[in-house]
Each structure stands twice: as structure tokens, then as C-alpha cells.
C-alpha positions in Angstrom: 0.0 0.0 0.0 1.2 3.5 -0.8 1.4 5.8 2.2 -1.2 8.5 2.1 1.5 11.2 2.7 3.4 10.1 -0.4 4.9 13.1 -2.3 3.7 11.6 -5.6 0.8 13.4 -7.2 -0.8 10.2 -8.5 -0.6 7.1 -6.4 -2.4 3.7 -6.5 -2.9 1.5 -3.5 -4.8 -1.6 -2.9 -6.5 -3.4 0.0 -4.8 -6.4 1.5 -4.1 -9.4 -0.7 -7.4 -10.8 -1.9 -6.3 -14.1 -3.4 -8.8 -15.9 -1.2 -11.5 -13.2 -1.2 -14.1 -15.8 -2.4 -13.8 -17.3 1.1 -14.0 -14.1 3.2 -16.0 -10.8 3.2 -14.3 -7.6 2.3 -12.9 -5.9 5.4 -14.2 -2.4 4.8 -13.4 -1.2 8.3 -9.7 -1.9 8.0 -9.6 -0.5 4.4 -11.4 2.7 5.3 -9.1 3.3 8.3 -6.1 3.9 6.1 -7.9 5.6 3.2 -6.8 9.1 2.2 -9.0 12.2 2.1 -7.5 13.5 -1.1 -9.4 13.5 -4.5 -9.1 10.5 -6.8 -10.7 7.5 -8.4 -11.8 4.2 -6.8 -12.3 0.9 -8.7 -14.3 -1.9 -7.1 -13.6 -5.6 -8.0 -15.3 -8.9 -7.2 -13.7 -12.1 -6.1 -13.0 -13.0 -9.7 -11.0 -9.8 -10.1 -13.7 -8.4 -12.5 -14.2 -4.7 -12.4 -17.7 -3.8 -11.0 -17.7 0.0 -10.7 -15.5 3.1 -11.2 -16.2 6.3 -9.3 -14.5 9.6 -8.6 -14.4 11.7 -5.4 -13.3 15.1 -4.1 -12.7 13.3 -0.8 -12.0 9.5 -1.2 -12.5 8.6 2.4 -15.9 10.3 2.7 -17.1 9.0 -0.7 -16.1 5.3 -0.3 -17.3 5.3 3.3 -20.8 6.1 2.1 -21.0 2.7 0.4 -20.6 0.9 3.7 -23.0 2.7 6.0 -25.6 0.5 7.7 -28.7 2.3 6.4 -29.9 4.4 3.5 -28.5 2.4 0.6 -30.7 1.7 -2.4 -31.1 -1.9 -3.8 -28.5 -1.4 -6.6 -25.9 -0.1 -4.2 -26.5 -3.0 -1.8 -26.1 -5.4 -4.7 -22.8 -3.8 -5.6 -21.4 -3.8 -2.1 -22.3 -7.5 -1.6 -20.0 -8.4 -4.5 -17.0 -6.2 -3.5 -13.8 -8.2 -2.8 -11.3 -5.5 -3.4 -11.0 -1.7 -4.0 -8.2 0.0 -5.8 -7.5 3.7 -5.4 -5.8 6.2 -7.7 -5.1 9.6 -6.0 -5.1 12.7 -8.3 -4.3 16.4 -7.9 -7.9 17.6 -8.3 -11.4 16.4 -8.7 -11.3 17.4 -12.4 -8.3 15.1 -13.0 -10.3 12.4 -11.2 -13.3 13.0 -13.4 -11.2 12.7 -16.6 -9.5 9.5 -15.4 -12.8 8.0 -14.3 -14.3 8.5 -17.8 -11.2 6.9 -19.5 -11.5 3.9 -17.2 -15.3 3.6 -17.9 -14.8 3.8 -21.6 -12.0 1.2 -21.6 -13.6 -1.3 -19.2 -17.3 -0.7 -19.3 -18.0 -1.8 -15.7 -21.6 -3.3 -15.2 -22.6 -0.9 -12.4 -21.6 2.3 -14.2 -23.9 4.0 -16.6 -23.2 2.5 -20.0 -24.3 4.3 -23.2 -25.1 2.1 -26.2 -24.5 4.9 -28.7 -20.8 5.5 -29.2 -20.7 6.5 -32.8 -19.6 9.9 -33.9 -22.1 12.6 -35.0 -22.6 13.7 -38.6 -21.7 17.1 -40.0 -22.2 19.0 -43.2 -18.9 19.7 -45.0 -18.1 22.5 -47.5 -14.6 22.4 -49.1 -12.7 25.6 -49.4 -10.1 24.3 -51.9 -12.3 24.0 -55.0 -13.7 26.4 -57.5 -17.1 24.7 -57.4 -17.2 23.0 -54.0 -20.0 20.5 -53.1 -22.0 20.5 -49.9 -21.8 17.0 -48.4 -22.7 14.6 -45.5 -19.6 13.9 -43.4 -18.9 11.6 -40.5 -15.6 10.9 -38.9 -12.2 12.7 -38.6 -12.0 16.2 -39.9 -9.0 15.9 -42.2 -10.1 17.7 -45.3 -9.8 21.5 -45.5 -13.0 23.4 -45.3 -15.9 24.3 -43.1 -17.8 21.7 -40.9 -21.3 22.6 -39.8 -22.8 20.6 -36.9 -22.9 18.3 -35.2 -26.3 17.1 -36.2 -28.2 14.6 -34.0 -28.8 12.1 -36.8 -28.1 11.4 -40.5 -31.7 12.2 -41.1 -31.3 15.8 -39.8 -28.3 16.2 -42.1 -30.2 15.0 -45.2 -33.1 17.3 -44.3 -30.7 20.3 -44.2 -29.0 19.2 -47.4 -32.4 19.0 -49.1 -33.1 22.6 -48.0 -29.8 23.8 -49.3 -30.3 22.0 -52.6 -33.8 23.5 -53.0 -33.0 27.1 -52.0 -29.4 27.6 -53.2 -29.1 24.9 -55.9 -25.7 23.8 -54.7 -24.3 20.6 -56.1 -24.0 17.5 -53.9 -22.6 15.0 -56.4 -19.3 13.1 -56.1 -16.1 14.4 -57.7 -15.9 11.6 -60.2 -19.4 12.3 -61.4 -18.8 16.1 -61.4 -15.6 15.9 -63.5 -16.9 13.6 -66.2 -20.1 15.5 -67.1 -20.6 16.7 -70.7 -24.2 17.9 -70.1 -26.3 18.9 -67.1 -27.8 16.1 -65.1 -31.4 15.6 -63.9 -30.8 17.7 -60.8 -30.3 20.8 -63.0 -33.5 20.0 -64.9 -35.6 19.9 -61.7 -33.9 23.1 -60.5 -31.9 21.5 -57.7 -28.5 22.5 -59.2 -27.1 25.3 -61.3 -24.9 22.9 -63.3 -21.4 24.2 -62.5 -20.1 20.9 -64.0 -20.7 22.3 -67.5 -20.1 26.0 -66.7 -23.7 27.2 -66.6 -22.9 29.4 -63.6 -19.8 31.5 -63.1 -17.4 30.7 -60.2 -18.2 34.0 -58.6 -21.9 33.5 -58.6 -21.5 30.0 -57.3 -19.3 31.1 -54.5 -22.0 33.6 -53.6 -24.5 30.8 -53.2 -22.0 28.8 -51.1 -21.5 31.8 -48.9 -25.2 32.3 -48.4 -25.7 28.5 -47.7 -23.0 28.8 -45.1 -24.8 31.7 -43.5 -28.0 29.7 -43.5 -26.2 26.8 -41.6 -24.9 29.4 -39.2 -28.5 30.5 -38.5 -28.2 33.9 -40.3 -31.4 33.5 -42.3 -32.6 37.1 -41.8 -29.3 38.5 -43.0 -29.5 36.3 -46.1 -33.0 37.5 -47.0 -31.9 41.2 -46.6 -29.0 40.5 -48.9 -31.2 38.7 -51.5 -33.7 41.6 -51.3 -30.9 44.0 -52.3 -29.8 41.8 -55.1 -33.3 41.3 -56.4 -33.8 45.1 -56.5 -30.5 45.7 -58.3 -31.3 43.0 -60.9 -34.8 44.5 -61.4 -33.3 48.0 -61.9 -30.9 46.6 -64.4 -33.8 44.9 -66.3 -32.4 41.4 -65.4 -35.8 40.0 -64.6 -34.8 36.3 -64.7 -32.1 37.0 -62.1 -34.6 39.1 -60.0 -37.1 36.2 -60.2 -34.5 33.8 -59.0 -33.6 35.9 -56.0 -37.3 36.3 -55.3 -37.8 32.6 -55.3 -34.9 32.1 -52.9 -36.4 34.6 -50.5 -39.8 32.9 -50.7 -38.2 29.5 -50.0 -36.3 30.8 -47.0 -39.4 32.3 -45.6 -41.2 28.9 -45.8 -38.2 27.2 -44.2 -38.4 29.7 -41.3 -42.1 29.1 -40.9 -41.5 25.3 -40.7 -39.0 25.6 -37.9 -40.4 23.9 -34.8 -38.6 26.1 -32.3 -36.3 29.0 -33.2 -34.6 31.7 -31.3 -32.1 34.4 -32.0 -28.7 32.9 -31.1 -26.7 30.5 -29.0 -25.4 26.9 -29.1 -26.6 24.6 -26.3 -27.4 21.0 -25.5 -30.5 20.7 -23.3 -31.0 17.6 -21.2 -34.2 16.4 -19.6 -34.1 13.5 -17.1 -36.8 11.2 -15.8 -36.5 8.3 -13.4 -39.1 5.7 -12.5 -38.8 2.1 -11.1 -37.7 0.0 -14.0 -35.9 2.5 -16.1 -34.7 6.0 -16.8 -34.8 8.4 -19.8 -32.5 11.2 -20.8 -33.8 13.4 -23.6 -31.3 15.7 -25.4 -32.2 18.7 -27.6 -29.5 20.0 -29.8 -29.7 23.8 -30.3 -27.4 25.5 -32.8 -27.5 29.2 -33.6 -30.7 29.5 -31.6 -32.5 26.8 -33.6 -33.4 23.2 -32.5 -31.9 21.0 -35.1 -32.9 17.7 -33.6 -33.1 15.5 -30.5 -32.0 12.2 -29.1 -33.3 9.8 -26.5 -31.2 7.7 -24.2 -32.2 4.8 -22.0 -28.8 4.0 -20.4 -28.2 1.0 -18.2 -28.4 2.7 -14.8 -25.9 2.0 -12.1 -25.9 3.0 -8.5 -26.8 6.6 -9.3 -30.4 7.0 -8.1 -31.1 10.7 -8.2 -31.6 12.9 -11.2 -28.6 15.0 -10.2 -26.3 12.0 -9.9 -27.6 10.5 -13.1 -27.2 13.8 -15.1 -23.6 14.3 -13.8 -22.6 10.7 -14.7 -24.3 11.0 -18.1 -22.7 14.4 -19.0 -19.3 13.3 -18.0 -19.4 10.1 -20.1 -21.2 11.7 -23.0 -18.7 14.5 -23.6 -15.5 13.3 -22.0 -15.6 9.6 -22.9 -16.2 9.8 -26.6 -14.6 13.1 -27.7 -17.9 14.6 -28.9 -18.2 18.3 -29.7 -19.0 20.4 -26.7 -21.4 23.4 -27.1 -21.2 26.8 -25.3 -23.6 25.6 -22.6 -25.3 22.5 -21.3 -28.7 23.1 -19.8 -30.0 20.5 -17.4 -33.4 20.1 -15.9 -32.0 19.6 -12.3 -29.2 21.2 -10.4 -25.9 19.3 -10.2 -23.8 18.9 -7.1 -20.5 18.7 -9.1 -21.4 21.5 -11.5 -18.1 23.4 -11.0 -16.0 20.2 -11.6 -17.9 19.4 -14.8 -17.6 22.9 -16.1 -13.8 22.9 -15.5 -13.4 19.4 -17.2 -15.5 20.4 -20.2 -13.7 23.7 -20.6 -10.4 21.9 -20.5 -11.5 19.4 -23.1 -13.0 22.1 -25.4 -10.4 24.7 -24.9 -13.1 27.4 -24.2 -15.4 28.2 -21.4 -18.5 25.9 -21.0 -21.5 26.8 -18.8 -23.5 24.0 -17.1 -26.7 25.6 -16.0 -30.2 24.8 -14.7 -31.6 28.3 -14.0 -32.5 29.8 -17.4 -35.1 32.2 -18.7 -37.1 33.1 -21.8 -36.6 30.7 -24.8 -34.0 28.7 -22.9 -36.5 27.9 -20.3 -38.8 26.8 -23.1 -36.1 24.4 -24.4 -35.6 23.1 -20.8 -39.4 22.4 -20.4 -39.5 20.7 -23.8 -36.6 18.4 -23.0 -38.1 17.5 -19.6 -41.6 16.8 -21.0 -40.1 14.6 -23.7 -38.0 12.7 -21.2 -41.1 11.9 -19.0 -43.2 10.9 -22.0 -40.5 8.7 -23.6 -39.9 7.0 -20.3 -43.6 6.2 -19.9 -43.7 4.7 -23.4 -40.4 2.9 -22.9 -41.6 1.2 -19.7 -44.8 0.1 -21.3 -42.9 -1.3 -24.3 -40.3 -3.0 -22.0 -43.1 -4.7 -20.0 -44.6 -5.9 -23.3 -41.3 -7.3 -24.4 -40.9 -9.2 -21.1 -44.4 -10.6 -21.4 -43.4 -11.9 -24.9 -40.3 -13.6 -23.3 -42.6 -15.2 -20.7 -44.9 -16.4 -23.5 -41.9 -17.9 -25.3 -40.9 -19.8 -22.2 -44.3 -21.3 -21.9 -44.6 -22.1 -25.6 -41.3 -24.0 -25.6 -41.8 -25.4 -22.1 -38.6 -24.1 -20.7 -37.6 -24.2 -17.1 -36.4 -20.6 -17.0 -37.3 -17.4 -18.8 -34.8 -17.0 -21.7 -32.6 -13.9 -21.2 -30.8 -13.6 -24.5 -31.9 -14.5 -28.1 -29.7 -14.5 -31.2 -31.0 -14.8 -34.7 -29.0 -15.4 -38.0 -30.0 -14.7 -41.6 -28.2 -14.7 -45.0 -28.5 -12.1 -47.8 -27.1 -12.0 -51.3 -28.0 -11.2 -54.9 -27.7 -14.3 -57.0 -24.6 -15.3 -54.9 -23.0 -11.8 -55.1 -21.7 -10.1 -51.9 -23.1 -12.6 -49.5 -23.5 -11.2 -45.9 -24.7 -12.9 -42.8 -26.3 -11.0 -39.9 -26.5 -11.8 -36.2 -29.0 -9.7 -34.1 -29.5 -10.0 -30.4 -32.5 -9.4 -28.2 -32.7 -9.3 -24.4 -35.5 -8.2 -22.0 -35.0 -4.6 -23.2 -35.6 -5.5 -26.8 -33.0 -5.2 -29.6 -29.4 -5.1 -28.2 -27.9 -3.2 -31.1 -24.4 -2.9 -29.6 -24.1 -6.7 -30.0 -25.3 -6.9 -33.6 -22.7 -8.3 -36.1 -22.3 -8.6 -39.9 -20.2 -11.3 -41.4 -18.8 -10.9 -45.0 -18.9 -14.5 -46.4 -16.0 -15.5 -48.6 -14.6 -18.6 -50.2 -17.9 -20.4 -50.8 -19.9 -21.3 -53.9 -22.1 -18.4 -54.8 -25.7 -18.9 -53.5 -24.8 -21.8 -51.1 -26.8 -20.6 -48.1 -25.9 -23.7 -46.1 -22.1 -23.0 -46.4 -22.7 -19.3 -45.7 -24.6 -20.1 -42.5 -22.0 -22.6 -41.4 -19.2 -20.1 -41.9 -21.1 -17.3 -40.1 -22.0 -19.5 -37.1 -18.4 -20.9 -36.9 -16.9 -17.4 -36.8 -19.5 -16.1 -34.3 -19.3 -18.9 -31.8 -15.5 -19.5 -32.1 -15.2 -16.0 -30.7 -17.7 -16.6 -28.0 -16.0 -19.9 -27.1 -12.9 -17.9 -26.4 -14.8 -15.7 -24.0 -15.4 -12.7 -26.3 -19.1 -12.3 -25.5 -22.1 -14.1 -24.1 -23.8 -17.3 -25.3 -27.5 -17.0 -26.1 -30.2 -19.0 -24.4 -31.9 -19.6 -27.7 -30.3 -19.5 -31.2 -32.8 -18.8 -33.9 -32.0 -19.6 -37.5 -34.0 -18.1 -40.4 -34.6 -21.3 -42.3 -35.7 -24.9 -42.1 -34.1 -28.2 -41.2 -31.1 -27.8 -43.6 -30.1 -24.5 -41.9 -30.8 -25.8 -38.5 -28.5 -28.8 -39.1 -25.6 -26.3 -39.9 -26.1 -24.8 -36.4 -26.2 -28.2 -34.7 -23.0 -29.2 -36.5 -21.1 -26.0 -35.6 -22.1 -26.0 -31.9 -21.2 -29.7 -31.7 -17.8 -29.1 -33.3 -17.1 -26.3 -30.8 -18.4 -28.4 -27.9 -20.9 -25.7 -26.9 -23.8 -26.9 -24.8 -26.9 -25.4 -23.2 -28.0 -23.4 -26.3 -31.5 -24.2 -27.7 -31.5 -24.2 -31.5 -34.7 -23.3 -33.3 -35.3 -22.9 -37.0 -37.9 -20.4 -38.2 -39.3 -21.8 -41.4 -41.8 -19.9 -43.6 -45.2 -21.5 -44.1 -46.4 -23.0 -47.3 -47.5 -19.7 -48.8 -44.8 -17.7 -47.0 -47.2 -15.5 -45.2 -46.4 -14.0 -41.7 -48.2 -15.8 -38.9 -47.8 -19.3 -40.6 -44.2 -19.9 -39.6 -43.1 -23.3 -38.4 -40.6 -23.7 -35.6 -38.0 -26.5 -36.2 -36.8 -27.7 -32.8 -33.3 -29.1 -33.1 -33.2 -30.7 -29.7 -36.3 -33.0 -30.3 -36.2 -33.0 -34.1 -39.9 -31.9 -34.1 -41.8 -29.0 -35.6 -44.3 -26.9 -33.8 -46.7 -24.2 -35.0 -47.8 -21.3 -32.8 -51.1 -19.5 -33.1 -51.0 -16.3 -35.2 -52.0 -14.2 -32.1 -49.3 -15.8 -29.9 -47.0 -13.3 -28.1 -44.2 -15.8 -28.4 -44.6 -15.9 -32.2 -44.7 -12.1 -32.3 -41.3 -12.0 -30.5 -39.8 -14.6 -32.9 -41.2 -12.7 -35.9 -39.7 -9.4 -34.6 -36.2 -10.8 -34.2 -36.4 -12.7 -37.5 -37.5 -9.5 -39.3 -34.7 -7.5 -37.6 -32.1 -10.1 -38.7 -33.5 -10.0 -42.2 -33.3 -6.2 -42.3 -29.8 -6.1 -40.9 -28.6 -8.7 -43.4 -30.0 -6.8 -46.3 -28.4 -3.6 -45.1 -25.0 -5.3 -44.8 -25.4 -6.9 -48.2 -26.3 -3.7 -50.0 -23.4 -1.8 -48.4 -21.0 -4.5 -49.5 -22.4 -4.7 -53.0 -22.3 -0.9 -53.4 -18.7 -0.8 -52.2 -17.7 -3.5 -54.7 -19.5 -1.8 -57.6 -17.9 1.6 -56.8 -14.5 0.1 -57.4 -13.5 0.4 -61.1 -12.1 -2.8 -62.8 -9.4 -0.4 -64.1 -8.1 0.2 -60.6 -5.0 -1.8 -59.7 -3.7 -2.1 -63.3 -0.1 -1.1 -63.4 0.4 2.2 -65.3 -3.3 3.1 -65.2 -3.8 6.0 -62.8 -6.7 8.4 -62.3 -5.9 10.5 -65.4 -5.7 7.5 -67.8 -8.9 6.1 -66.3 -10.7 9.3 -66.9 -9.4 9.5 -70.5 -10.5 5.9 -71.1 -14.0 6.5 -69.7 -14.3 9.7 -71.7 -13.2 8.0 -74.9 -15.4 4.9 -74.6 -18.2 6.3 -72.5 -18.3 3.6 -69.9 -16.5 0.5 -68.5 -18.8 -1.9 -70.6 -17.5 -0.4 -73.8 -13.9 -0.7 -72.6 -14.5 -4.4 -71.8 -15.8 -4.9 -75.4 -12.9 -3.1 -77.0 -9.9 -4.8 -78.7 -6.3 -4.1 -77.8 -6.0 -1.9 -80.9 -9.0 0.1 -80.0 -7.8 0.7 -76.5 -4.4 1.8 -77.8 -6.1 4.6 -79.8 -6.5 6.6 -76.6 -3.8 9.2 -76.7 -2.1 8.4 -73.4 -2.3 4.6 -73.7 0.6 2.8 -75.2 0.4 -0.6 -76.9 1.9 -2.3 -73.8 -0.5 -0.6 -71.4 -3.4 -1.5 -73.8 -2.4 -5.2 -73.6 -2.2 -5.0 -69.8 -5.7 -3.4 -69.7 -7.1 -6.0 -72.0 -5.6 -8.9 -70.0 -6.9 -7.5 -66.7 -10.5 -7.1 -68.2 -10.4 -10.6 -69.8 -8.8 -13.0 -67.3 -8.1 -16.5 -68.5 -11.0 -18.9 -67.7 
């Protein structure tokens, strides 16, 4: 153990050796007697040395002592304390340092008693390049490497597409890919329906196009009023110069912007903020976030995190804000408005400001339109929680019905379902979706790109997907399901039986979901691998509804993966990878022949007629496009 008076700023100490903790209770009294009062992080472990919970404290002795008081603990905290076999302490210089360290540990280890967010993906942006004469306005997600302006973040891809549609309609800015833009010889359909000014063929000057880009950027910054004032001046100038078509164009833009403003659900004058409402009831919690940018609500997001030992709105909001902004590197707004006061508000503000590089306000006392946002977020949190709890109870009732229908001793806790998707054997993808008592567990969904099989062989595809999935689980990289559902009949079920037998996995009930004679929903037959029998459930059975739900979700997820893989393959030109054929020569070939199909039909002599293609390169191209059978 490190002495509490150690001169080191960061120190770690551990309770007495716990090699036989499974045989004795944790001696909290002895541990607390030597615990420091400095700020830091504590990590609680069970007898198997599995991390249960990570917490931070301004005063470690006071905070950790609160877990071992004789009264006043909620059920979740009592359950946590009953499993503690060891506690590790890391002392830090300040509570802010402790908060940052806590979030790093939670992100890395995902302890079961901490709040765990299922949504860890980055948020989308709208990107406008500043290095091109005719830049496009595009959807962007991921690292910001390209030079230009990034507008956002937006709460969802749908919100981005809605904004892009407005920009396309009002300002007629192109959104096409560079390869499409550079190879146009005439305007595309977007120009014909007045969604693009056709810069690809020079129907608009670079100066005029840059003006549209500038006004589109102003719109994304919330400066709609300034844009309309500017357009009004331009309209008047065009009218005075007898340029009536230009004046009509500016008039139409003003009209469109007015309609957009009228359609805004909530709008204000200025300010960026995230507004968080919080509702807690027995059985679940809900956090509802409103994203406000430039005084305008651009979207919202609902969270139902797995709640830990935090049992008050203040504690829950503090834990959520820390993990949301500090654990995933998300963009931090000027202010975070909460529906309840936070005890560690100062610490959160300091940590958020340090991460952002600018001051951040965490507030709950707000006025005027901000108070309206706050009420809206809280109302939505309460309503979503009510709907969520009703849905959650309905899902659990379906699990109970499944237990009864299959005559199981216990209620199943975890279901997995597999499906296969391909187009005539092309780009075969298998999906695995997971349901628990909360419904779809999307963080555990998986796609498997199937390779090295005969195209269209669904049995081989299923065998490969199951082998890859359960080999990993056999190694301890996840949880085994109670029931494994296979979208298919006896042939597909036999693949599952063979795989689990080869991997020596027992205790998993394998069930095939075979479509009825006329393939209508409600007439499915369940193929029970264990008894080699078939059962049919009534069309109004809750158990059947659960099976249909997970089967349809597996089907949807498989199709999504297949389409993405197929689209990626088709975007890759057969000309890529041929030695000596770079981007310039590919463009010249496509321009000369009009498409890859014509190149494939061309002879070596015809290919060599392209100015930059020598006879040797033409032979290489022909050989690459016509491999020996």
C-alpha cells in the first residue's frame, strides 16, 4: 500500500491481498481506516477480479465510506457492495483530474454498475470544401481531415439529409461526387428539376456559385434574416438593371427561405446549447437531449442508459454528461442546460472547458426561450420513459410467452438470430442480431462478410457465419444466447447443430424459423433441433410475435449489410489496380469509350487509340479485363 502522505501526485494503493476473497468478506473497516481524504478514483472488484464499478471523489475517504453505511443504501448499491472483494484507489491532484481519469476507465472497461451508453458512434456534419472552384456540400462523419468548413454536429443522419435537401432546393448547390462532377458533358437531372445550377458544364460563373456557397454557409450558421436582406438588395438591383430572370431567381430564394423559417419547430435568436431532460421511474430512466445550434433546435436524441448506483436525477445527469462529452470526444457546445441542479457542476464545467479549450456553462436556471427548451426536454423525457416502460413490459411478457410455448424451465434472457442475404450469390453477408429483455441489443449486432464459398450456397454461408461467431464466444469474447434462432428450415438448423457440436458448446437451444407453405407472416413453423420436431404457434401468440420481430430484424440487418458490401464493390472500377493506369488515364479511357462496358468490349488496338495509352498498357488493360478462364 502506498502511504497517504506520499509526495507523488498520483498514487495507487490496494486493499490487503485478496487471493482468497471468495472465502471471506471484504474488510471495509480496515480498508477505510487507512484511506486518504485526497481527490481521486476508486475501482471496485469482485472475487474473480472483475471490475464492477468506477467512481471519482473530491474526498475519497468520505465517498467510499458512504457505500458501507448501515442504512440508507438503495437496492442497486446494496447489490454492488455485496460483491466487492477488493478496491483500488488512484489519487489525483484535483477532482477534475479524477473525473477525466474516471471516464477513461469507464470507456476502456465498461463496468456493469456504471452508466453505459449504447450509442458510441460519432455525430454527422455538413462539410463544405474551401479548396475547389465549385465546392460541393456533403454529408460527413468521422475525422475532420479535409480543409473546409464543418457545420454541426447534427443529432442524426436524417437531420443532415433534411438540411442538405433545403440547401439544394434554396441555393441549388451541387452535392454530387467528384468523379461524377468531373466527367459530365451535359447537365444532369438535378439541373432540370432546379436543384443544381450545373457548375459541371459551366452554366454558372465561379463568382456567382461562391455567392450561393457563402449564403448557404450563412444559413447553416443561423443567419437567415441577413441572407434575406442581402437577397432583397440583389433582387432590387437585378430588377433595376432589367435582369428580370435574375430578379425572379432571388425572389424565389427569399420565398423558400421564408417557408423554411415558418416550418422551424422552435427557433430563437442565437446560441449553441445541448439541453438535457431527465426522468427516473422504477424499471428505467430516460434522458432526452435537444441540440440547439444558432438558436434553432436541429434535432433531439433519446437515451435509456443502463443505470448503475446513481439513483437521483442530479447524480444521473452528472454521470451522463461526463461520459457523453469526456468519454467519446464529442463536440461540446457553449452551454449545457439541465433540468435539475448538479452537485458537481463546477467540476464538470472545468473538465468540459479543459477538453473544449473554451469556457462551458452547465446551468439549470434559465429564462425566456432557454426555459422553453428546458421544459420541452423534460416533458419529452417523461413521455418517452412512460412509453419505454410500457414497451419494456410488453417485451418481457413476450419472453414469458416464449418460455411457456417452448416449455422451458427458466425465462430466456438472450436470443440471437442469424440470416443470410445476397443477390444471385454476389456479396453474401450474414447477420446476427441480439434481443434481451429490453428488446434489440444493437451494440451486440454483427455482420459477417462471407467468402470462399460457392455463390448462392446458403448452407455453407450459414456454417461459416456460425463458426466465426461462436468460435469467438467460445474464447470468452461475449455471451452465449439461451436460444439460437435460424431463419430457415431443417437444412439451416443442421448447420447450427454441427457448428455448436464441433465447438463443444452446450446449453443453447437451437430453433429454426421456417416460412409457411404460402410464406405469409403468422404461418411460420418452428423447427426444434433438440427434439427433431416441428411446432406451429397460433397467429396471435405473443411468443410468435417475438420470434417474428427478431427474425425480421435479422433480415433487415442482413439486407443492409449486403447492400453496403455490394455498393462498395460496384464503386470500385475494374481499371483500378492495373499497373500504369492511374486516375488520369482512367478518366481518358472512360471519356473516350463512354463507360466500362465499352472498354471491356474493345480490342487491344481500339484501347491503344486513346492518346495516353501505349500498346503495352493496352495489352495489360485487355488482359486485366479478360482474365483466362
